[in-house]
N, C-alpha and C positions, 0 to 999 in steps of 0.2 A: 400438217400441210395436206391440202386437198390433192388427191391423186386420181379421183374418178368423179365425173359428173354424170348424174342420172337425170335424164329429161323424161318426165312422165307424160303419158298420153295413152290413147287406145289405138291399136293397129286397124287399118282398113280405111279406104277412101271415104266411107260414110261418116267418119269422125274427123276428117280434115277440116281445119278452120273452126272447130268447136271450142268452146270455153275450156272444157276439160283437157283439151289437147294443146293448151298454150305451151306446155313444156316442149312438145315436139316442134311447135312453131318457133320457139326461141332457138332450139338447136338448129333447125333448118336455116334460120336467119343468120345465126352466128357462124355456122360451119357449112356453107353451101357447097363446098368442093370436096368434102370428106367422102371417101369411099368406105361404106359400111360393109361388114360381113355378118352373116348370121352365126351367132355364138351366144351361149348363155341364155337361150330363149329370148334373144334380143337382137337388135341391130347394134353392132359393136364396132368401134374404131379405136385404133391404138397408134394412129399416124402422128400424134402430137405428144407433147410432154404429159398430157392427160389422157386417161382412158375415157371414152365417150360411150354412154349406154342409153339406148332407147328400148326399154322393155317391150316385148311383143306378146306379153301374157295377159293383156287387158289390165286396166288400171287397178282393179281390186285384187290382183295377184302379182303386182309388180315386185314384191319382196322376193319371189322365187328367182327371178332374173338377177336382182341386185345381190342376193346372197351367193348365187353361183359365181358371179364375177368377183365379188369380194373374197370369197374363199379361194378361188383360183389364183388371185394375185396377192393373197395374204394381207388384205386391207382391213383395217379396223374401221368402225363406223365413223370415227372422227376424221377419216381421210376421204369421206364421201360427201359430195354436195348433191342434193336432190332439188331439181327445179320443177315447180308445180303451181297449179292454179290455187287461188285462195278466195273463198267467198267472203271472208271477213274484211278484206281490203277493197277499197274503191277501185273501179276499173283503172288499170294502168299504174296503180301504186305498187312499188316493188320494195320488198324488205328482205334483209339477210339476217339469219339467226341460226343458233345452234340449239338443237333439242327443242323443248317446249311443247305445249299442247298441240295435238294433231287436229283439233277442231272438227272431228267427224270425217276427215278425209280418208277414204278407204284405201287409197294407194299408199299413203303414209303409214296407216295402221298395218298394212301388209308388210311393208319394209321393216317396221319396228318388230313385228312378230318374227320375221325370218332372221333379223340381225340380233334379236333378243335385247335390244335397247333402242332408245331414240336419240342417241348422242350424235347423229349425223347432222351436217349443216343443211340449211334449207334456204333456197331463194324463192320467196313467196311472191307470186304475181297476182295482183288483184283483178278479179273478174266481176266484182260487185255481188250484191245479194239480190235475189229475185223479189219482186214486190208481192208475189204469190208464194205459197208454201211448197210448191212442187220443185224442189231442188234438183232432182235427177233430170227432169226435162230441161231445166235451165242450164245445167252444166253441159248438157249434150246439144245445146242450141248454138247457132253461130252468133257472132258479134253483130250488133246493129250497124247500119250504114255509117253512122257518125263514129262509132267505135272503130270500125274498119279503117276509116280515114286517118285516125290518130294512132292506130296500132303500130305502124312502123317506128314512130317516135319512141313508144314504150318498149318495143322489142330491142331497139338500140340501147335504151337505158338499161335494160336487163343484161344485155350483152356486155356493156361496160362494167356493170357491177360484177359479173362473172370474172372478167379480166382483173378487176381490182382485188378480188378475194382469192384468185388462183395465181 
């Protein structure tokens, strides 16, 4: 049973609405009225039946925050759902899975390294793949105008999938 949801992103206004911050965007869409506190190197909420975590360690060190919270609450990796961006999926495509390849996602690699396994659940939100090879600038870019128009529909889809699996 999932007891904690981790929404991945980077802290700071300059990263708002970027592809890499889709995890934070899904959290803000799904839980607009939650009051977060600073705990575990993250923004943390325990107002619900689930623990909600938005690591503030920057994407590539997300595992630090996840491990601190998991250890504090004695959670195993299979009680954690990580919501993140995925280059391998078309924009707006959403998939749920447990474990599996991390496909070069440094935030997921960090979580795996800190938890010592990749048995956590994942909600993968497709951001598409860049036509050029500069992945880092692509994931830190904002969505196109057309994507921004349809984004609320896909945020709702992700929110409903979270409800279904939790």
